[in-house]
N, C-alpha and C positions, 0 to 999 in steps of 0.2 A: 504494500500500500504506500509506503514511504517513497519507493522508487517511482510509482505511478504519479504521486503528487509532484515530485521533482521534475519528471518529464513534462507533466501538464504545465508547470510553472515556466519551464524553458520554452515550450511551444508558444505559450501565451506571450511571453516576452519577445520572442522572435517575430510573432505576428504584429505586435504593437510597434516594434522597431522597424519592421518591413513597411508598415503603413506610413511611416514618416519619411519625408524626403531627407536625403543626406547631401544633396547638391541642389543648387538653384541655377537654372539657365538664365543668362543675361542676354536679353534680346533688344533689338531696335523695333521701331514701329512696323516696318515692312515685314519683319519676321512674324510678329504677332498677327498682322493682317492675313498672312499666308496660313497661319495656324487656325484662324477662324474659318477660313475656307476649307481647310482639311477636315474639320469637324462637322462638315456639312450634313451629315446624316443624323445629327444629334441636336438636342436642345443644349446649347452652350451657355453657361452662366459665367460671365466675366465680372469679377469684383475688383475694382481699383481701390487700393488702400496703401497705407504706410505704417510702419511700426511706431511712428511718432504721432499718429493721428488718433486721438482719444475716441471719437465716434466709430472709427474703423475697427479699433481693437474691441470696442464694446459689442459690435454686431457680429464679430467673427465666431463666437460660440454658436450662434443661431445658424450660421452658414455651415459649420462643421456638423451640427446635428442633422440638418437637411441633406448635406452631402452624404452622410452615413446612411440615411434613409434611402437615397436613390442611387447609391454607388454601384449597385449590381444591375441597374437598368442600363442596357446597352445603348439606349437613346438619350442618355443624360451624361453631361460632363461639366464639372466646375473647375475653373482656373482662377486662382487668386493672383492678381497682377500687382506686385509690389512696385511702388513708385519711389522706394528708397534709392539712395545713390549706390552705384556699383561698388564704391569703396566701403560701403556698409554691408556688403554681402554676408560677412560673418555674423553680424548682428541679426540679419534676417534669418540665417540658418539657426541661430540660437533661439530666436523668437518662434520659429516653426516647432522646435523641440519643446520649448517651455510651454507653449500654448496648445501643444498636441494638434497641430494643423495636419489634417489628412488629405485635404484637396491638394491638387498640384499647385505649386507656387512658382511663378516666374518673376524675374526682375526686369522691368522695362526701363532700360538705361538710355533714355532719349529726351532728357529734360531740356536740353538746348533747343530742341525743335518742337516743344510741346504746343506752341501756338499754331503749328502746322498740323499735328496729328490729332489734337483734341477735337477740333471741329470735324475731322474726318470720321471720328467715332459718333459724335452728336453735335449738331450745330448749336444747340441750346446749353451745352456743357460749358460752364464758366471756369473749369479747372479745379474746382474744389473737390475734395474726396470726403467720404466714400461715395463711389458711383458704382452702380451695377447695371450691366447691359446684358440683355438676353438675346441670343441668336438662335434661329431655327432654320436649318438647311442653308446656313451661311448668310441669312438675312436678319437684320435687326428686327425684333418683334416687341421689345420693351426697353425703356430707359428709365432708371430710377436714380434721381439726383438726391443724395443724402443717405442717412442711415435707414436701413430696412428692418422692419420687425420680422420676426420669425413667421408670423401669419401672412404678411404681405409677400415674403419670399416664397413660401410654400404655395400660396394661391396663384402667384404668377407662374410658378413651375407647373402646377397642375393644369392651369389654363392652356399652357403652350406645349405641354409634353405630348399630348395625344394627337 
């Protein structure tokens, strides 16, 4: 029985470790744009955030709960797009571990051109975060400016997933 518990503990630890990212891709806008098109058979939830943004950090547990609920659905994908600086990559990695972020996290290192790419995502986006954009089949279906409640997040997903 003791061996069984030890093995169970090791497997659980491996699964939790495996679920967390150990590296963060640093991308430019064009790479993120390609990624959106590559996920064209899914409802793609893109959440723009930063480790230094209090409302962003506040809403992340809701996003993780919803991500966990839909993670096995082949028509669903969530990506957390960090707007932290590339030099803060280690802080982002530590944040992923500390906050137990299980959705994919990428770092959008394109701050110098933000006035170019922000309106390409959404003409009404003023640059503030958090922002969540929903894509279905590569096309934007919903834009949320500001913090999202768990209920709003889930209802938007349910509405657009089918």
